[in-house]
N, C-alpha and C positions, 0 to 999 in steps of 0.2 A: 504494500500500500504506500503510495507516494505522497509527499508533501509538495504542494505547489510552490515552485521556486520563483515564480514571477513576482512574488511579494518583495523580493530582495532589491527590486529597482526603486523602491520608495526612499525618499530622502526627507528627513524632518528638519526644516529650517530652524525650528525652535531649539532642537538638540544641538545644532551647530553653534548657536549663540550661548547656550547654557550647558556646556559639556562638563558636568560635575563628576563624571565617572572616572576622570583622570587618566584616560589612556591616549589622548590625542597629542599631548605635549611631547615633543621630541626629547630624548634622554641623552645626556652627554656621554660620549665614549670614554674609555679609560685614559686616552692621551691628554685629557683635560684634568686629570687627577694629580694632586701634588705627589712628588716622589716619595715622601715619607708615608703617605697613605697607601701608595702602591706597594711599598715594602711591607707594610702591616698586612695588606691583603694577601700578599704572597706567603707570609708567615701563617696566616689563617688557613690558606689552602692546604698547606702541609699538615696542619692539625686536623682539618676537616677530612683529609684523605684517610687518615688513620681511623677516624670515626666511621666513615662510610664503608671502609673495608671490613671493619668489625661487625657491621650490620648487614653484610652480604652483598654489597655492590661489587661488581666484577672489576678487577684491577685494570684490565686492558682497556675497557671503555672509560673508566674513571680517569686514567692518565691523559687520554685524548681530550676529554671534556675540560679538565682542570687547566690544561695548557691553553685552551681557547677562551675560557670564560672571562668576562670583563666586569670590572667594577663600574657601576653606574651611579654617580653621585646624586643625580636628580631623583633617583628612586628613594634614597634616604630622605631627601628634601621633601618629597611628596608624603612620605610616611610621617614626617614631623610636622608638616604644614597644618596650621590652624587658622581658620578665618578670623578676621578682626571682629566680626559680628556673629552672634549665635544664630545658626540656621534655624529659622522658625518653621512651623508647620506650613505656613502660607508660602514662604520662600521655596520650600521643597516641593510642595504639591503643585505650585504654579509651573514647575518644570516637568515633573513626572506625569502630571495629568493634563498635558497640553492637548488642544483640540486635534492636532495632527496625529499624536500618538493614539488617542482614543479612536479616531476615524480609521487609522490603519489596523488597529487591533480588531475592530469590528469586521473589517474586510477579511482579515486572516481567519477569524472564526467562521465566517460565512463560506469562504472559498475552500476550506479544508475540513468541512463537517465530517466526512466519512473517516478520514484519518484520525481526527481528534476524538470522534465517538469510539473508534476502536481502541484508542489509547485509554480513554476513560473507563471503558469496560475492562481493560487489562489491569490497570493500576488503581482505579477508583479515585482518581484525581480529576476534578472538573476541568474542562478545556480552558475556561476563562482564566483560571489561575495560572495555568502553564503559559498562556499567551501573555498574561500580565508580567510574569517573571521575565519572559523573553524581552518584552518591551522595555522593562526597567534595566535589565542587565546590559543589553547591547543594542537597544533600539531596533529590535527585530533583526538582529544579525548584521547590522550595518557597521557597528563599531566594536569589533572584537579585540582590539588592541594591537599595537605595533611594536611592543617591547619584547625582546627575546626572553622567554620565560626562564631559561637557565640563568641568564645574566641577572634578572630581577631577583630570583630566589637566592642566588649566591650572594648578591649584594646585601640582601636583608638578613641572610644567615650570618654574614660577616658582622653586620651591625649588632651591637650588644643588647639593644633594648628588648627585642623579641626573638633572640637567637634560637632558643629551643624550638619554638613553633616553626620557624622557617627552615631550620636544619632538617626537621622531620619532613617537611614538604619537599625540600631539595633531594633528600635521600630517596623518597618515594618516586620522584620523577626519574632519578638515575636508575632505579630498579625497573621502571617501566621501559626505559631505553634498553636496558639489558635484555628485556623480553622481546625486543624488536620494534618498539614504538618509535615513531619519528623523533628526531632531535630538533625539528624546526617548529616547536611550539612558540607562538607569539600571543601576547595578551596584555593584561593590565600591569601597572607598575608593581602591584602586590603579588604577582605570580599566578593570577587567575586567567583562564583561557577558555576559548570555545564560545558557542552561542549563549550558554547560560553561565559563563564565567566560573567554571569549577576550579578549585584548587586540586593539585595532584592527588592528595589523599581521597578527596571526594570522587574524583574521576576513577581512581583505582578501585574504590569500594562499590560504586554505584553505576559505573558506565555500562551501557548496553549496546550490543551489536544488533540493532533492530532491522537493518536492511540485509543482513545475512551475507555480507561480503567478507566476513572473517576478521573484521577489526572494529573497535569501538571508536568511531570518528565523530566527536562532538563539535568539531570545527567545521567540517564541510558537509556532513550528512545530517539533514534535519530530522529524519526518522530516528537516528541514533541520539541526537541531541535531545529531542523531546522525550524519547523513551527513558533516557538517562535521568532527565529532570523529574519525570513522573515517578521513576523507581526510587529516586532519592527522597522525594516527599512521602511516598508510601512507607519507606523504611523509617522515616522520622515519626510515623504514626498518624498520617493525615486521615481525618475522618470525613468521608465523602458526603454524608448527609448533614453535616454541621456547617453553619455559616462561619465566617471569620469574626464578625462583630457588627455592631450597629451604632450609628450616631445617636446621642441621647441629649436630653434637655432636663433642666431642673423645673419642676412644676410646683414646688413649694419651698419654704425655707429649709435649708439643709442642716441637719445635725452633724457637724463635721467630726465630732468625737466618735460618733457611730460609724461614719464613713472611714475614718482612719483606723478604727479598731478592726474592721473587716476588709482586708485587701482583696479577698476573693469569696464570693458567695453566689447562690442562684440568682438569676435575673429577677425573679419575682420578689426577692428580698431587697434588691436595689430599687425596684419600683415602689415598694413600701416606704422607702426613704425619700421618695420624690424624684428619683432619677429614672426617666422614662424614655424609651426609644421613640424617635419621631415616626417610624414606620410601625404599623401593626404587626405583631409577631404571633406565632402559634403558641399554644399551651406547652407543646414539647420544647420549644425554644426558651420559654420562660423558666424551664427547669434546668437549663444549662448553667454550669458554673462560669462566672464572669468576673473580670477585673475592670476597674474604672481607669481609663487612660485620659489624661488631660495634658496634651503636649504643649499647650500655651496657658496653662493655669485654668482656674474655674471660670474666667471670663472668655475663654477661647473655645475652640471646638472640643467636644467631649465624646468619648466612645466607651461602650461596654464591649470587651473583647473576650472571645472564647478560646478553646484549646488549639484550634487551627492557627490562631494568631501566634501562639508560642512556636508552632512549627515553622512559620515564616521567620520568626526571630532566630531560629536555629540555622536557617539559611543565611541570614544577614542580621546580626544583632543590633539593629537600629529600629527604634519605634517608628520613626518617620518613614523608613523604607517599608516596614511591615504594613503600616497604614496605607501607603501608596499602592502596594500590591492588592490589598483587599478592596480599596476604593476603585482602582482601575478595573478589576474584575467585575465589580458591580456596575460601573458606568458602561462598560462594553455590552453588558447584557440588557440594560434598561435605558432606553433613550430619554426617559423622563427623570432619571435619577439625578439628585442634586444634594449638595451639602447645604445645611441650613445655617450653620455658623457664619458670621460675617467677619471679613478681614479687617482687623483694627489697624493694620500697618505698623504695629508696635515693633521697634527694633531694640535689641539688647546687645550691647557690645561687650567685648572681653574686659574692657576697663570698667564697665558697669558692674559686672560680676565680681571683679576684683574689689570694687568699692563696697559691694554688699558683704563680701567676705571680711573686709577690714572692720566694717561697722558691727557686724555680728560678733567678730572676735573681741572687739572692745566691750561688748555687752555680755561676753561670756558664753555665747551660743555656738561659736565656731572655734575649732582648735587646730585646723589644718593650715596649709600654705595659702597665702593670698596670691594665687597665680592666675586668676581670671578663668579658670576651667570649671565648668558646671558639672561636677561629679556627684557621686552618691552622697558623700559627706556634706557637701554644700547644700544639696537639696534637703537632706535630713535636718541640718541646722536651721534652714529656713522654716521647715515644718514645725520644729520645736518652738521657734520664736512665734510663729503664727498661732500655735496652740496657746502659748502663754498670754498672747494679746487678744485671744478670742476671735481670730481671723480665720477665713477659710484655709484649711491646711492642704494646699496644693503643691507646696515646695517649689513654686515657680518664681524666678527673679524678675518680677514685673517692674515697670516704671513706678507704679504706685508704691511698691515695697521700698524702692530706693528713696522716694520722697519721704516716706514715713520714718525710715531709719535715720535719714539726714536731719529731719525735724526734731527727732528725739535726742539727738546728740547734744 
């Protein structure tokens, strides 16, 4: 059963402007690296060689690879890069849920019904989610990345910050090469490749040869790529008959102590607290266990999310990414679907978060670094302050919070 490849002629102009997936920027080759850095990289290669050999990588192939692999400084820069402003729900979804991406996704669903129906029957993953993942990962196969995967993984394995993770990925790729896989993998700066941007360990564990040509080709074979993605989600525990989540609203004054006391509970319990889906839902769905997600605080968009949302997070551990996959899936299926929350255009900068951290620290609520990074400790400190002051406990660093903290100083 074939996947129609005519879809690959589509070009999204909005994606070209907002390419936040980070693989279009050219990466500097090793000749631009300082001599001392190159020496350190050569030393690392010798140490890595011993590690790789001890884990079963073939010596003959390893020697050739290590002699050719290059250090890519911009890969490390990309991994360290932080935006000056906190990426808000609206910033993110304005890019991921563009009209062009939605339109093309609907065309793909329509033109490939037979293949996608077969896939759904085999793996129990609805087609709309698979197309949504494809759209977000590579804009339907148009931007799979131009960085040599070996160089990217070697660079990140050399860098000390996440060395263990990327060393494992690099060794997995080398073992795949030992088994006869191509050496010409190209993808993102983070070492992901193919239509669905799999890391080597994901590819090794969940790749599928769906077209029967004797190899798992997630780069050039759409049947292989889609089947591999569906297999991955199935193995993560995807539940076919459950939705990912619903946008909700507050219909009465919220008891935030009760909300914060129960991070997860059945939908009908949330409804009792006054947190109600905009859409009517079945009695069966009301019994599903759900978490309340407020990506921009209690004044922004709000969602109750179910277990499939957690499966999306296992694919990519970003709440904004997971919300975009779910919403894109819904929008492609329903021409009348809409988000009810209104964009406030509120912007929060790294300096704003640093200011909040300093002010909370002065008041005894925060004990970490004032680094402008909105991590778990900062959110928790905000929630503790909010609870003490009788405020909605959403943990969000809003403009109103900055004004209040500054006024109290």
